[in-house]
C-alpha positions as CSV (number, residue, x, y, z in Angstrom):
1,M,13.0,6.7,-13.7
2,A,10.6,9.1,-12.2
3,I,7.8,6.5,-12.3
4,C,9.9,4.0,-10.5
5,N,10.8,6.6,-7.9
6,V,7.1,7.4,-7.3
7,G,6.3,3.7,-7.2
8,G,9.0,3.0,-4.7
9,S,7.9,5.8,-2.4
10,L,4.3,4.6,-2.5
11,V,5.4,1.0,-1.6
12,G,7.7,2.3,1.1
13,T,5.0,4.4,2.6
14,R,2.5,1.6,2.7
15,L,5.1,-0.8,4.3
16,A,5.9,1.8,6.9
17,L,2.3,2.5,7.8
18,K,1.3,-1.2,7.8
19,H,4.3,-2.7,9.7
20,G,5.6,0.3,11.8
21,S,8.9,1.9,12.3
22,G,10.6,-1.2,13.8
23,F,10.1,-3.0,10.5
24,V,11.5,-0.1,8.5
25,R,14.5,0.2,10.8
26,K,15.3,-3.6,10.4
27,L,14.9,-3.4,6.6
28,F,17.1,-0.3,6.4
29,L,19.8,-2.0,8.5
30,L,19.6,-5.1,6.3
31,V,20.0,-3.2,3.1
32,V,22.9,-1.1,4.4
33,S,24.6,-4.3,5.7
34,V,24.3,-5.9,2.3
35,L,25.7,-2.8,0.5
36,I,28.7,-2.7,2.9
37,L,29.4,-6.4,2.3
38,K,29.1,-6.0,-1.4
39,T,31.5,-3.0,-1.4
40,G,34.0,-4.9,0.7
41,Y,33.8,-7.9,-1.7
42,D,34.3,-5.6,-4.7
43,A,37.2,-3.8,-3.1
44,F,39.2,-6.7,-1.7
45,L,38.2,-9.9,-3.4
46,K,37.6,-8.9,-7.0
């Protein structure tokens, strides 16, 4: 688990440095939106 955590932080850092903060903001909003939709689906339709 620690190895995956370190790997994810390295990938995230490189993406942020390469594409800038606008890309990170859009990616963050996309992930949060997907999680909200999944939570709503699990709560109301399952």
